[in-house]
C-alpha positions in Angstrom: 52.2 -13.1 59.8 52.9 -11.0 56.3 51.6 -7.4 55.9 48.0 -7.6 54.4 47.0 -10.5 57.0 48.6 -7.8 59.7 46.5 -5.0 58.2 43.2 -6.9 58.5 43.9 -8.1 62.4 44.7 -4.5 63.2 41.3 -3.7 61.6 39.5 -6.1 63.1 41.2 -5.1 66.7 40.1 -2.2 66.1 36.6 -2.7 65.6 36.3 -4.8 68.6 37.4 -2.2 70.5 34.9 0.1 69.5 31.8 -2.4 70.0 33.0 -3.3 73.0 33.6 0.3 73.8 30.3 1.3 72.8 28.4 -2.1 74.6 29.9 -1.3 77.8 31.1 2.1 78.7 28.7 4.4 77.1 25.3 3.1 78.9 26.8 3.5 82.5 28.4 7.4 81.1 25.2 8.9 80.0 23.4 7.4 83.0 20.2 6.1 81.0 20.2 2.2 81.6 16.9 0.8 80.2 14.3 0.5 82.9 10.8 -2.1 82.9 8.3 -0.8 84.2 5.9 -3.5 85.6 2.5 -3.5 87.9 1.7 -6.2 90.2 -1.2 -8.0 92.2 -2.2 -11.5 93.1 -3.6 -14.0 90.6 -2.8 -17.0 88.5 0.0 -18.1 86.2 -0.4 -15.8 82.5 0.8 -16.9 79.1 2.6 -14.4 76.6 1.7 -13.1 73.8 1.8 -11.4 69.8 3.5 -8.4 68.8 3.4 -4.8 69.9 1.3 -2.6 67.4 2.8 0.3 66.0 3.3 3.5 68.8 1.4 6.7 68.1 3.6 9.3 68.9 2.0 10.9 71.6 -0.1 8.0 73.2 1.0 5.4 75.8 0.7 2.0 74.6 0.2 -0.8 77.4 -0.3 -4.3 77.0 -1.1 -6.1 80.1 -1.7 -9.5 80.9 -3.7 -11.2 83.9 -0.6 -12.6 85.8 3.2 -13.7 85.5 4.6 -17.5 86.7 4.8 -15.8 90.1 1.3 -14.7 90.4 1.8 -11.4 89.7 -0.5 -8.9 87.4 2.0 -7.6 84.9 1.2 -5.0 82.2 4.4 -3.8 79.5 4.2 0.0 79.0 5.6 1.2 75.9 5.7 5.2 76.2 5.5 8.2 73.6 8.2 9.6 71.7 7.3 12.9 73.0 7.3 12.6 76.9 7.7 14.7 80.0 11.9 14.3 79.4 11.8 14.7 76.2 11.2 18.5 77.0 14.6 18.3 78.4 17.0 20.2 76.0 20.1 18.6 77.6 18.1 14.8 77.5 17.4 15.8 73.8 21.1 16.0 73.1 21.6 12.6 74.9 19.0 10.9 72.9 20.6 12.4 69.4 24.1 11.0 70.7 22.8 8.1 71.6 21.2 7.6 67.9 24.4 8.6 66.5 26.0 5.8 68.4 23.2 3.3 67.8 23.7 4.3 63.7 27.2 3.7 63.8 27.1 0.4 65.8 25.6 -0.6 62.8 27.2 0.8 60.4 30.3 -1.1 62.1 28.5 -4.4 62.3 28.1 -3.9 57.9 31.9 -3.3 58.1 32.7 -6.4 60.2 30.6 -8.4 57.7 32.2 -7.3 54.5 35.6 -7.5 56.4 35.9 -10.7 57.1 34.6 -11.8 53.8 37.9 -10.0 52.4 40.0 -11.8 54.7 39.5 -14.8 52.7 40.0 -13.1 49.7 43.2 -11.6 51.0 44.6 -15.1 52.9 44.3 -16.9 49.5 46.2 -13.9 47.6 48.7 -14.6 49.8 49.2 -18.4 48.9 49.1 -17.3 46.0 51.6 -14.7 45.8 54.0 -16.7 47.8 53.4 -19.7 44.9 54.5 -17.3 42.2 57.6 -16.1 44.5 58.7 -19.7 44.0 58.1 -19.8 40.4 60.7 -16.7 40.0 63.0 -18.5 42.0 62.8 -21.6 39.7 63.1 -19.1 36.7 66.1 -17.4 38.3 67.5 -21.1 38.9 66.8 -22.6 35.3 66.2 -19.5 33.1 68.1 -21.3 30.3 65.8 -24.6 30.8 62.2 -24.9 30.6 61.6 -20.7 30.4 58.6 -21.0 27.9 56.5 -23.4 30.2 57.5 -21.3 33.3 56.0 -18.1 31.3 52.7 -19.8 30.5 52.4 -20.6 34.5 53.3 -17.3 35.5 51.2 -15.6 32.9 48.4 -17.9 33.9 48.9 -17.1 38.3 48.8 -13.6 37.1 45.0 -14.0 35.7 44.4 -15.6 38.7 45.2 -12.7 41.0 43.9 -10.0 38.5 40.5 -10.0 40.0 41.7 -9.5 43.3 42.9 -6.2 42.7 39.3 -4.5 43.4 38.6 -6.7 46.5 42.1 -5.1 47.9 41.0 -1.1 46.6 37.5 -2.0 48.5 39.6 -3.0 51.4 41.5 -0.4 51.8 38.6 1.9 51.7 37.1 -0.2 54.7 40.5 0.4 56.7 39.6 4.6 56.2 36.3 3.8 57.4 37.0 2.0 60.5 39.7 5.3 60.9 37.1 7.5 60.2 34.8 5.9 62.8 37.3 5.5 65.3 37.7 9.4 65.3 34.3 10.1 65.5 33.9 8.0 68.5 36.7 9.8 70.4 35.2 13.1 69.1 31.6 12.0 70.6 33.5 10.3 73.9 34.9 14.3 74.6 31.6 15.7 73.8 29.6 13.5 76.1 32.2 13.7 78.7 31.7 17.9 78.5 27.9 17.1 78.6 28.6 15.0 82.0 30.2 17.5 83.5 27.7 20.2 82.5 24.5 17.7 83.9 26.5 17.0 87.3 25.3 14.7 89.7 22.5 16.5 90.3 20.9 16.1 87.5 21.2 12.1 86.8 19.7 12.2 90.7 16.5 14.0 88.9 16.3 12.1 86.0 16.2 9.3 88.3 13.4 10.5 90.5 11.4 11.3 86.8 11.8 7.4 86.3 10.1 6.7 89.8 7.5 9.2 89.4 6.8 7.7 85.8 6.7 4.5 87.1 4.3 5.2 89.9 2.4 7.4 87.8 1.8 4.6 85.3 1.2 2.2 87.9 -2.2 4.7 89.0 -2.7 5.3 85.3 -3.6 1.3 85.1 -6.0 0.9 87.7 -7.9 4.0 86.6 -7.7 3.3 83.0 -8.0 -0.6 83.4 -9.9 -0.6 80.1 -8.2 -2.1 76.6 -9.0 -3.6 73.4 -8.8 -7.7 73.8 -5.6 -8.9 72.0 -5.3 -12.7 73.4 -6.3 -15.4 75.4 -4.3 -17.8 77.4 -4.5 -21.5 77.0 -7.1 -22.8 79.6 -6.1 -23.2 83.2 -8.5 -26.2 84.7 -9.1 -25.5 88.6 -11.3 -28.3 89.4 -13.4 -30.9 88.2 -16.8 -31.1 89.5 -20.6 -31.2 88.4 -22.4 -31.6 85.3 -21.9 -30.8 82.0 -23.6 -27.5 82.2 -23.0 -25.1 85.2 -21.6 -21.6 86.1 -19.3 -20.6 88.7 -17.8 -17.0 89.8 -16.1 -14.5 91.9 -17.1 -11.3 93.0 -15.1 -8.4 91.1 -16.8 -6.0 93.6 -15.8 -7.9 96.9 -13.8 -6.3 99.4 -9.8 -6.9 99.3 -9.2 -10.4 100.7 -12.5 -11.8 100.0 -11.9 -14.4 97.5 -15.2 -16.6 98.0 -16.3 -18.6 95.1 -19.9 -19.2 93.6 -21.0 -22.1 92.1 -24.4 -23.3 90.4 -24.5 -26.6 89.0 -27.1 -26.9 85.7 -28.9 -24.6 84.3 -32.6 -25.3 85.4 -34.5 -26.6 88.2 -32.3 -25.4 90.9 -32.2 -23.2 93.1 -28.9 -23.4 95.2 -25.7 -22.0 95.3 -22.5 -23.2 96.7 -20.2 -20.3 98.5 -17.0 -21.5 99.3 -14.5 -19.5 101.1 -11.8 -19.1 99.0 -10.0 -20.1 95.5 -8.1 -22.6 97.7 -10.9 -24.0 99.0 -12.8 -24.7 96.0 -9.8 -26.0 94.5 -8.9 -29.0 97.5 -12.1 -29.9 99.2 -15.9 -30.0 99.6 -16.6 -27.5 102.3 -19.0 -24.6 101.5 -22.3 -22.9 102.6 -25.6 -23.7 100.5 -27.4 -20.9 99.5 -31.5 -21.2 98.7 -32.8 -18.9 96.2 -36.3 -18.0 95.8 -36.8 -19.3 92.6 -34.9 -21.9 90.0 -32.8 -19.7 88.0 -32.8 -20.3 83.9 -29.6 -21.1 81.8 -26.0 -20.4 83.1 -26.0 -16.7 82.5 -25.8 -15.6 86.8 -23.6 -12.8 87.7 -22.2 -12.2 91.4 -21.4 -8.1 91.6 -21.3 -6.4 94.7 -22.5 -8.8 97.1 -25.7 -9.9 95.6 -26.2 -12.7 93.0 -28.3 -11.8 89.6 -30.1 -14.5 87.7 -32.9 -15.2 85.1 -36.0 -16.4 86.9 -36.9 -20.2 85.3 -39.1 -19.8 82.2 -39.5 -15.8 82.1 -37.6 -12.8 81.4 -37.8 -11.6 85.2 -34.3 -10.8 86.6 -33.8 -11.0 89.7 -31.2 -9.6 92.3 -30.9 -11.8 95.4 -28.7 -10.3 98.8 -26.7 -13.0 100.0 -26.3 -11.3 103.6 -30.2 -10.9 104.0 -31.1 -13.9 102.1 -33.5 -12.1 100.4 -34.7 -10.5 96.9 -33.9 -7.1 96.8 -35.1 -6.3 93.0 -36.6 -8.0 90.4 -37.6 -6.3 87.0 -38.8 -7.3 83.8 -36.6 -7.5 80.8 -39.4 -6.2 78.4 -39.4 -8.2 75.1 -36.4 -10.1 75.8 -37.1 -14.0 74.6 -36.9 -16.7 76.9 -37.3 -20.5 77.6 -35.1 -21.5 75.0 -36.6 -18.9 72.1 -33.1 -17.2 71.3 -30.6 -19.6 73.4 -27.0 -19.8 72.6 -25.8 -22.3 69.9 -25.8 -25.0 72.7 -29.3 -24.7 73.9 -29.9 -24.8 77.9 -32.4 -21.9 78.8 -29.6 -19.9 77.8 -32.1 -16.8 76.5 -31.1 -14.2 79.1 -26.9 -13.6 79.8 -26.2 -11.3 82.5 -22.9 -10.1 82.6 -20.4 -7.5 84.2 -17.1 -5.7 83.2 -15.3 -2.1 83.9 -18.5 -0.3 82.8 -21.0 -2.4 85.4 -24.0 -4.6 85.0 -25.3 -6.0 81.5 -27.8 -8.3 79.9 -27.3 -10.1 76.6 -30.2 -11.3 75.2 -32.4 -11.2 72.1 -36.3 -9.9 70.7 -38.7 -10.4 68.3 -38.0 -6.7 67.2 -34.7 -7.2 66.4 -35.2 -10.4 64.1 -33.5 -12.4 67.1 -30.6 -10.6 66.8 -28.6 -10.0 69.8 -29.4 -6.8 72.0 -27.1 -5.5 74.6 -28.5 -3.7 77.2 -27.0 -1.5 80.0 -28.6 -2.3 83.5 -28.7 0.2 86.4 -27.3 -2.3 88.9 -29.5 -1.0 92.4 -33.0 -0.9 89.9 -32.4 -3.2 87.3 -33.9 -0.9 85.0 -32.1 -0.3 81.5 -29.9 2.7 81.2 -29.1 2.3 77.6 -29.5 -0.8 74.6 -27.9 -1.6 71.6 -29.0 -4.3 68.8 -27.0 -5.7 66.5 -26.5 -8.0 63.6 -25.3 -11.3 65.3 -28.3 -13.9 65.5 -28.1 -15.0 69.1 -28.6 -18.5 67.9 -25.4 -18.6 66.0 -23.5 -17.6 68.7 -21.3 -20.2 71.0 -21.4 -17.7 74.4 -20.3 -14.2 74.9 -18.9 -11.9 77.4 -18.2 -8.0 78.0 -14.9 -6.1 78.3 -14.8 -2.4 78.5 -17.8 -2.0 77.2 -16.9 -4.4 73.8 -19.2 -7.3 73.9 -16.9 -10.6 72.4 -18.9 -13.4 70.5 -17.6 -17.3 69.8 -18.4 -18.7 66.9 -19.3 -21.8 68.6 -19.3 -24.2 71.7 -17.8 -27.4 70.8 -14.0 -28.2 68.9 -12.4 -25.9 67.5 -13.6 -22.3 69.1 -12.4 -19.0 68.8 -13.5 -15.5 69.5 -14.6 -13.7 66.1 -17.4 -10.7 66.8 -17.1 -8.0 68.8 -19.2 -5.2 69.2 -18.1 -1.8 70.7 -20.6 0.2 72.6 -18.8 3.1 72.8 -18.9 3.7 68.7 -21.9 1.8 68.2 -19.8 -0.3 65.2 -18.7 -4.1 65.1 -15.8 -6.1 63.7 -14.7 -9.5 63.0 -12.0 -10.7 64.8 -10.1 -14.0 65.3 -8.4 -14.6 68.6 -8.2 -18.3 69.4 -10.1 -20.0 72.4 -8.5 -23.1 73.8 -11.8 -24.7 74.0 -10.2 -27.9 76.2 -12.8 -30.5 77.1 -15.3 -29.6 73.9 -18.2 -28.0 75.7 -18.0 -24.4 76.9 -21.4 -23.6 78.3 -20.8 -20.6 80.2 -17.8 -18.1 79.8 -17.9 -14.7 81.7 -15.4 -12.3 82.2 -14.3 -11.2 85.7 -12.6 -7.2 85.6 -11.2 -8.0 88.9 -9.2 -10.8 88.2 -8.8 -9.6 84.0 -9.7 -13.4 83.8 -12.5 -15.2 81.8 -14.4 -17.7 84.2 -15.8 -21.1 82.3 -17.8 -24.3 82.4 -16.3 -27.1 80.4 -18.1 -30.1 80.1 -18.1 -30.4 84.2 -14.7 -28.9 84.7 -14.3 -25.1 85.8 -11.7 -23.2 83.5 -9.7 -20.1 83.8 -8.3 -18.0 80.8 -5.8 -14.9 81.7 -6.6 -12.4 78.5 -4.4 -9.9 77.5 -5.9 -6.3 77.0 -4.1 -3.7 74.9 -4.6 -0.4 75.9 -3.5 3.3 74.1 -3.3 6.1 77.4 -3.3 9.4 75.8 -0.6 11.8 77.3 -2.8 14.5 78.4 -4.1 11.4 80.9 -1.0 10.7 82.6 
């Protein structure tokens, strides 16, 4: 091998050694391997989404998605820049050293690209030098013959070699840079070794315990702070095909652990029989159910089961009824004053859907419209025991233009239609009394959605889609302030 190629080989070999050392040795040396934090609970398959927004400096950002492929609830946590560990001076020193090595790694990658490019020039130059050497030998042997012709050929070869001179100078500078990197990494290795001796095995155990403690606190925090902003909806997951074109089905978000009963109501009027299935599995695979007869027929598809009772709108009235399944009696009834009914302010699909009852993490809600608000949507928070209105919000969105709506964490999300291409495009935030237009696709698999409700326990949307009972998993984005941990 010629001298230029030998130099290139030495440089590339050195770079490979440096890169290999940093990728394999450094993480184990400092004991800071990546830890993945997840929280799991039972559920249904999920679908991944979106790109994480930028991190607030002192906030925990959490993307939670209802279930993974193995039926576990999953949330992805992005830690703030300043955490409990960042206040540890030695951990800060480790982080600074790691950032320094990462910067060196990027520089070496750039250098690798440049040297690979220069290597092509050097190989070409070597071939030309060999050709030039042959020409000189020919001149020496035939210096009396064709000397003018040989001189011109040599002059042409020198013209080809002249542009390679700057390349060689750049190559030599790169070689010096590699040597500087090598020396810096050696110094860094020594510094990390001293730091490791200073911290000792006890501190590494303490660091590990901090990570475990943080994971436990994050799980507890997620249970307490389940709310977030809707950022994605999965594709439709068809659970069953049954019933008419219109209807509703649901589970109780406040049911005791292990209670997975499914409640099923076919049609939107002139019916008063509610089916109870013992579990989701029974609902999916059999027709074994218990039938409950309500004292009055319901109106629309806006019923909800909450804490052992069903709340529904009495047919041809603005009366809300709470029916206790255990006692099979009406435990409370209350008129929703000024609320339109009997297809006065229905959803776009009709069906006596004037009053929609729903539940989220904050409790029981009613969504309807009034003449006083010009037929636009009104949101009312209801007391689950007395059915009295706790607080109401008036929006600027026409009730009849809404395909369906649902509440998540105090925010009403409205779809742009009920058939064909459907998306969630309007959100009203009751915590700030503000609204915004959004764009979240909702797969309308069977082309006619007549019921869409959110269950905070399952973190899923329940839908009745043209005689199909469908589930959608949702993904919520959380911002958790550091002081909440």
